[in-house]
N, C-alpha and C positions, 0 to 999 in steps of 0.2 A: 443686577449684582448690587450688593450692599457695599458701602464705603468703610474703610478702616480709617477712623479719624486721626489716629496717631501717625500713620505714615502716608495717608492719602491714597493708599493702594486699594484696589477693589478686591473684596473677598469673593471667593467662589460661591455660587448659590448653594443653598442647603435644601434638604428635604422640606424644611419648614417654608422656605420661599416657594417651592413648587406647590405645596399644599395651599398656601395663601393665594397664589396665582390661579390655581385650578378651582378654588372655592370648595375644597374637600378637606377631610381630616388627614393628619399625618399618617394614621394607620392605613387609610385608603391608598395613599401614595406608596407606602411600604408594600402593600399587597400587590399593587401593579408591578413594582420593581421585582417582586419575587414570583412572578408568573401570572398575575392577574386573576387568581382564584377568589371567588366570592366578591367580585367587583362587577357592577353593571357596565354594559358597553358604553353608556353615556359618560359615566365617571372615568372609565379607562381612557376614552378619547380626550376628556378634559385634562387628565393628568399628562398624557403623552404630548398634548399641545402645549401645556405649561412647561414641560421639560424642554421642548424645542425653543420656546420663547426665552426661558431663563438661561439656557445653556447648561443646565444641570448635568453633571457627570457622576455616575455611581462611584462611591468610595469603596472599591473592592476590598481593601484591607479591613475596613470597619465591618463590611458585610460578612467577610470570612470569619471574623471573630464571633459573630452571632450564629452563623450557619454551620461552622466547622468545616467549610469547604474552601478550596482555593479558587474556584471558578476558572480553572485552567486544565488543559489536557496535554499529556506528553506524547510525542511522536518518536518512538524509540527504534533506532536502526542498529542492529547488532552486527555490523559489518565494519571493516576498515574505512576510515574517512575518505580515502581516495575513491572507493566504490560509490559513495554518495554522489560525487561529482562526475564520475564516468558514466554511470548507468542512468539513462533518462527515465526509467520506470519509477525510480525513487522520487524524482522531482515531480513527475506527473501525479503520483499518489499524494505527496506532501501538499501540492497546490490544491488538489481536490478536497482533501481533508480540511485544510485551512478555510476554504470557501464554505464548506458545509458547516463548520463550527462557527464561522462568522455570522451565519444566519441566526445563531443562538447567543451572539455576543460573547463567545468564549474564545480566548486566545489559545494558540497551539505552540508548545515549546518543543523545539527540535533537540533530540538527544542522540548523540553518536557514541556507541559503546562497542568498539571493535576489538578491544583487548580485555583480558581478565580484570586488570586493575580498573579500567573504565567501567566495565559492567558492575563491578562491586561498588564503585563510587556512585554510579547512577542508581543502582538498586537502593542504596541507603537514602539517597535524595528522595526517591519516589515513595518509599515506605515511611518516610518522615511526614508525609502528607502534603508535600509541595504541589502535587497535582491530584486531581480527583479521579483520574483514570488514565489508561495508557493504550495507545494504538501501537501494536508491536509489529514491526516489519522484518522479514527475513530471519525467521527463527530456525536454528539448526538443532537437530537432535543432540541431546547431551548438554545443550546450553541451559544453565541453571536459572537464568533470569526469569523466564515465564513461570517456572515452578515456584521460585522464591516469591514472586509478586502474588501468585495465586494463594500461597500459604499465608501471606500477610493480609489477604482479603482485599487487594487492590483490584478494582474493576479493570478488565483487560480484554481487548479484542485483537486477535492476530490476523494478519493478512496471509491466508493460506492455513491449512490445518496443521497445527503443531504436532510433530511426531512424538508419540508416547504419552501424550497428556489426555487422550480420550475426550470426555465431555467436560473436563474441568475448566477448559478455556473456550470462550466464544471465538468464533472465527468467521471470516468472509473470504471466499475463494472463488476464482474462476474454475470451471470444470477442466482441470489440466489433462486428465486422462482422456476425456472425450475430445478435447482439442487436438491432442496428439493423434488420436485415432483418425480424425478427419484429415489431418495432414498426410499421414501415411497412406490412407486410402486414395487421396488425390495423387500422390506420387505413383502408386501402383496403377492407377487408371491411365497414366501416361506411358505405361509399358515398362516402367523401371522395376527391376527385380533385385539388384544388389544395392539396397538402401542402407547407408550407414546412419549412425546417430551420434551426435555430440550432446550428451546429457548435461543437465545441471548438476550441482552438488548432490550426491546421493544421501546426504544427511538433511536434506530439505524436502518438504512435501512436493514442490514442483518438480524437483529432480526425480523423485521416486515415481510420481504419477505419470509424468510424460514418458518415461522409459516403459512403464507398464502398458500404456496405450500403444506404443510402438510395437511391443512384443505381441500384444493381443491381436492386432490387425495382421501382422505377418503370419501368425498361426491360423487365423481365419482364412487367409489366402493360400494356405498350404506352402508357404515359403519357410524353409528351414532357418532357424535362428543360428547366426554365426557370430561368435564372440569377437571375431576380428573386426566386425563392423560396428562395435560399440566402444566409444571412448568417453571419458568424463571431462567436463569443464567446470568453471566456477562462475559462469555468467559474464566473464570479462571478455573483451575483444581478443586479448592476447591468448586466452585459453582456447578460444575458437580457432585461432590460427594454428596453435600447436596441435589441437585435436585433429584438424584437417590433415596436417602433415603426417600424423600417426596413422590415420585412416588410409592415406595413399600408400604408405609403406606396408601396411598390413594387408590391404585389399586393393591392389592396383586395378581390379576390374570393377571398382565402384562406379555406379551410374546415377546415384542420388544421395543427398544427405539431408536428414531432418535435424535441425539445430534447435536446441531447447530455449534459445533466446535470440532476439534480433541482433543484439550487440555481439554475441558470439558468432552469429552468421556473417557479420561484416568481416571478422577475422578469417572465417572459412573462405569467403570470396577472395580475400587477398591471397591466401595460400594457393587457391586453385589458379588464380591468374599467374602467380609466380611459377607454377608448375606447367604453364602453357596450356591449361585446360579451359575450354569455353563453357560458359553458363548461359543458357541451359543445354546447349547442344551436346556437350560431352557429359556433364554432370548437372542435374537439377538440384536446386537448393531451396529448402523451405525453413522458415524461422518460426518464432513464437513471440507474441506480445502485441504486434502492430504498434511499436513505439516509433518515434521520429527516426531511429536508426534504420527502420525498414524502408522508408521513403528515400533516405539519404544514400542507401546502398546502390552500387552499380554492378549489375542491373538492379532495378527496384525489386524488393523482396516479396515473394509470396509468403504469407505468414498467417498465424492464428491471432485474431484480435481478442484481446482481453478487454472487457468493458470497464475501463478504469474509472469513469465517472460514477458508475453504479457501485463499483467496489468501494470507493472512498465514501460515497454517501451512505452506503449500508454499514460500513465500519463505524461511522459517526453515530448513525441511528441506534445501532446495537449497543454501542458503548454508553450513550446517554441513557438508554433504557436501563442498562445494568447499574449505572450510577444512581438511577432513580429507584433501584430495588428489585428490578426484574431478574429472572434467572438467566443463565448462560444460553446462548443460541448459536446455531450454525446456519450459514447462508452460502449456497453454491450457485453461481451464476453461469449462464451459458456463454460459450465462445463462438467465434465465427471465422470461417476460412475466407481469407482475402487473397485473390489471385492477382499476381503481377508478373513481371518479366522473367524472374529467376527460375520459373518452371515452364 
């Protein structure tokens, strides 16, 4: 570091200091900092070593003035704030995306927009260029945020296929329908025939696709569809508990329940215990996600594993490619049945 003679304080090292330390031109250092294009491996290693020795830190503000980019990405959750803290899936996804972006030295900004005012305010912030792209979580049909961001040309990748936007939005999703099919086939293989379902919100892709998989397998097995065996939830524990109570009232001969999230399944288990029913002896219960809620449940929950690490890594990969000028893309990842004590 160089000295400030007036105050005796050390100035932070500059790009010129790095260039002098590495024995290369300032332009070479700049190219290394911007991706290493047209730089020899020897020069790149010399610059990286000089950065470590001098303690140089990139001035992101100065670079953004030159590149027109913010060098940051938004993680946008269009749900009430309490859902972020209750549902472990959001935290798992946030951690995975943060780690994937850290490998590119890109910070992730968490944005919660559960109300109309919050969505409008966040949309203004994003379209003003404060982030280079957005990872959109939990999009509902009729939610204008995704469409507004697309219209503004903001690179966007959704977790799950946004309903009604077709190929306009990139997305990464687990195969919700196939996962639901696997769970219902498993319950049928145990001899269960009166299988209820607590769906997710039917204005979300996961809610729609998991219900579709449930219905398809029942049809394949020649089991008549009974509307009394279908109730909707919102992925919260409380909605799972309320859903189980409705199922028991509507279909007391129920012998299994497929629940569209592990957190809701915890609520289902609580309602069944309160009704004096044993799991799995009286009623088998299967969840979806393989989140920490599945292992914490009593009994431990048979569930469908979503590949969260792959989902977060693919969301980041697709978004960075789109920021770099590539077209929209869709990635669908396989799920896996995990058998535990609840079935």
